[in-house]
N, C-alpha and C positions, 0 to 999 in steps of 0.2 A: 531083872531090872524091868522087863516088859510087864511082868505081873504086878510090880510095884506101881508103875505108871498107870496101868489099867485100874488098880485099886484106887489111886488118887483121883482118876477121872470119874469113876463111879461115885466116890464120896462127894466130889464137886457137883456132879449132876443132881445127886440127892439133896445136897444143901441148897442149891439154886432152886430146885423145884419146891422145896419146903419153904424157902423165903418168898417165892412168888405166890405160893398158896396162902402164906400168912398175910402177905400184902393184899392179896385178893379178898381175903376174909375181912379186912379192915375197911374195904370200900365197896359200896354198891353203886352201880352205874344206872342212871335214869336217862333214857332216851326220850326226847320230847320234841315238840314243834317250836318254831321261832317265837311264837306269841307267849310262851311260858314265862311267867315271872312270879317270883315269890319273895317276900321281904327278907332282908338280911336278918339272920339270927334264927329263922324258922328251922332250917335243916340242922343248925347247931344244936338245937334241942334234941333232935333225933340222935345225933352223935353222942350227946350226954347220956341219953337213955340206953343206948345200945353199944356204944364204943365203935360204931361204924360210920365212916364218912360217906357223904353222898356226892358223887361226881355227876354233873349234869352235862349231857351232850344234846345239841340241837340239830335237827335235820330238815329244815325248811318248813313248808306248810304241812297240813295234815296228809295230803296225798303223797308228798315226798317222804314224810315220816314213815308212812306205811310201806311205800316202795322200798325204802332203805331196810326196814325190818324184815321184809320178805326176802330181799336179796342176800341178807346176812343170816338167814334163819338156820343154815347148816352149821354156822360157826358164829353165834351171836356175840356181839361186843357189849351188849347191855344186859342188865338183870331185870329191869322193869321198864315198861313203855307206858307213857302217859300222853293222852291227847287225841287218840283215835276216837272219833265221834260216831253217832248212830248212822250217819250218811255213808261211812266207810266200814262200819262194824262187821257186816257179813263177809266182806272181802278178807278182813283180818282173821275171822273165825275159819273161813274156808282154807286159809293158808296155814292154819294150825301153828301159829307163832306164839300162842299163850298156853301156859300150864294151868291146870285147874287149881284154884285156891279160893275157898270161901272164908272171907274175913269175919271174925266174930262181931266186928263193928257194923256189919251190914244190917243189924237189927235197928240201927239209927237211920237207915235209908229207906225212903218210900219204895214200895214194890213197883210202882209205876215206872220208875227209871231203872229198875234192875232187869234189863232186857235179855241178858244171857242166863238162862236157868241152870246152865252147867257151871257157872261161876268161873269162866275163863277170864272174864274181865269184871272190874268193879267200878261202878259209877262214882265219880269224884266231884263233878260239878255239872251244872246245866244252865242254859240261858235260852233266850228266844230271839230269833231273827225276825224283825218286824219293819214295816214302813215307819220311818221317823218323819216328822214335819217341823218346819220352822214356824213357831207360833205367830210371830208378827207378820207373816206373809198371808195370813188368813183373817177373815172378819165375819161379821154377821151376814154380809152380802155374799161372801164366798167362804163358807166354813170349810175346814179340812175334810177330806174324804173319810168315810167310815170303814170301808171294807174293800175287798178286791174288785167287786163290781163297779164301785165308784171310780176306780183308777182308769177305767176305759171311757169314762164320760168325757165328752169334748171340752167341758169347762175346766178340766185339769190337763189339757193338752200341753205337752212340752214341759211339764213340771217335775216329772219323775226321773230319777237316776237309779239304775239297777246295775248289778255286776254280772259278768258272764259266768254261767254256772260251770263252764269247763275250766275256768281259771281262778275261781273265787269260792271260798267256803260259804260265806253268807249269800253269795249269788246262787249257789246250788241249793241252799236251804230255802230261800224264797221261791225258787223254781219248784221245789218239791211241795211247798205250800199250795201253789196253784194246781198242781196235779192232785193233791189231796182234796181240794175243793171242787175241781171241775171234772175229774176223771178223764175220760177219753176226749172231752171237749176242751182240754187245756190248750190245744193248738189254736182253736178259734179265739180263745181269750188273748193269747200272746200275739196273734195276728192283729187283733183289735188294738192291743197296747202299742204295737209297732206303728200302726196307723195313727195313734194318738201322740206320736212324736216322742217316744221314750228314748232316753239317752243310756247307752251301755258303756261301762268301763271294764277294764280287766280285773280290777281289784277294789277292795274297800277304801284304801287310801285315796285313790283317784276320785272315787265317788263322793266320799264324805268330806275330804279335806281340800278338794279342788272344785268339784261341780256343785256341791251342796252349799247353801247359804252360809253354813257355819265356817266353811273354808274360804269364803269370799266369792263363791259361785252364784249362779242365778236360779238354781233349781231349789224349790222349797220342800221337795219330797225325795226321800232317799231310802234305800234298803240299808238298815243298820241293825242295832240291837235294842232290846227293851231296857238295857242298862246304859244306853247312851246319855239320857238326861242326867243321871247322877254323875257320869263321867264329865259332862260339861261343867258341873259345879265343882267337882273335886279338882279338876285340872285347869280351871279358869286362871288365866294370867292375872286378871284383876278379880278379886273376890266378888261373887254374886250370890244372891239369896235364893234364887230359884233358876231352874234350867230354861234356856230359850227354846228348847225342843220338846215335842210331845211324841207319843207313840200311838199308832193305830193298832190296838190290841186284837182286832179281828183279822189281822193279816199275818199272824206270827207262826213260825215253825220252830218247834223245840229241838235244840241241840243238846245232846248229853255227851260229856267227855268221860272216857274210861281210862283206867290204869290196869295193867296186867303183868303178872310174873312171866318172864320170857321162858319159853320151852328150851331146856338145855342149859339153863343158868347153873353155874357152879356155886352160886350163893343163894340157894333156895330159902334158907331161913332168914337171911338179911333182906331178901327181896320181899318175902311175906311180911316181915316187920315194917318195911317201908310202905306197903299197901295199907297196913293197919294205921300207920302214922298219918298217911294222907287222908284218913277219915277221922283223925283226932281233932279236937277243937282248935288246937294250935294251928294246924294247917288249914282246916276248913274256914276258920274265921278270918284268915288272911286272904282268902280267895276273892271276895267282892272288891276290895280296893286294889288288889294286885292284878287280877285278871278279869275283873268286871263281869264275873259270872256268879250265879247263886251256888252256895255250898250244897253238896248232896245230903249232908247230915242234917237231920231235923233238930238236932241239939245245938247247932252252931248259931250264935247270935250275929245278926247283921250289923255292920257299922251304921251309925246314925244317919249320915247323909245318904248312903245307899238305901237304907230302909225307907227313908222319907220319899225319895224321888224315883227309885227303880219301879217300873211297872210290873206288877204280878199278873201274869196272863193265866186266866182261869181255865181256858179251853183251847190250847194251842193246836195247830195242825201237827200230825205225826204220820209216818208211814212205816210199815214193817221193814226192817233192814234187809231182809231177804228179797222183798219186792224191789227195793231200791237197787240192790246189786244186780238183780236179774235184768233190769230195764235201763239202768243208768246210761249206758253208751248209746243205745238207740234213742232214748229221750233227748240227750244233749245234742246228738247229731241232728235230730229233727228240729230242735230249738234253733240251732245255728242256721239251718236252711230257712226257717220262718222269719227269724228276727234280724239276722245279719246278711241276708241275701242282697 
């Protein structure tokens, strides 16, 4: 009798494991940040092509996403991670959370944004963090500033809103732009900006939607994105023909968002297929209107409104991810002492 019960137990365990494996093979889990958004029907096309469903899990902002991925690296719950950008890239690579996968679709992606030569991550989209300005707040008597130097001019005193680089992704990107421009003299620039009555918020929402003119505030300058002007048109409550905001293209830092197959995934093939799909025209051409970023693929066509009003930055600031990772904590601690003292 005991042998019979043992045999039944073994059979049950085998059937249960097989069922779970089959269920697992039917689903690929994508871990991403809270700003991820893709149109309804996009992932359904992936399912039609592969027979695999996509389950999306969100884990806060980019920093929280990475922290979650590192904490669960010994027993990952996701198969693919999307949304770690070049400001956090080296930390992710150092933590060894991604498996090597070189997608054949990388031939459609500019080498300039393929920052990992070992192909542990794949660029999916990019955008530029820049100073935005409210057009009607400026005139021939007081034109908008042109560059970072202008922002510390007394005639723009009290006009700029920035985000804290310790709590905000665009805040960090803009902070890195100033380091790329001024090198070791970045501290002097930020001290001058503080003396020019800069306003600091914890995040983009408070800056753009509260302090900036667009949200009813009094500040005509704000750290935002080169894609904010088309967003103003696309999401306007009352239709408008042109955006009320402009972009200072000489102040921009390039952000690149990556996806990678998780080290230890049980769904290697499905995960690789999802990376390939995220570089397909179906996914890439949905990015501009959904996430207000530029698609990584050179073959993707931009939606008309996005193409017309999004600023294309020819020479944005960038820093090596390794340099960012090595210095980030010291930089932001010093920034806090200078700006928030």
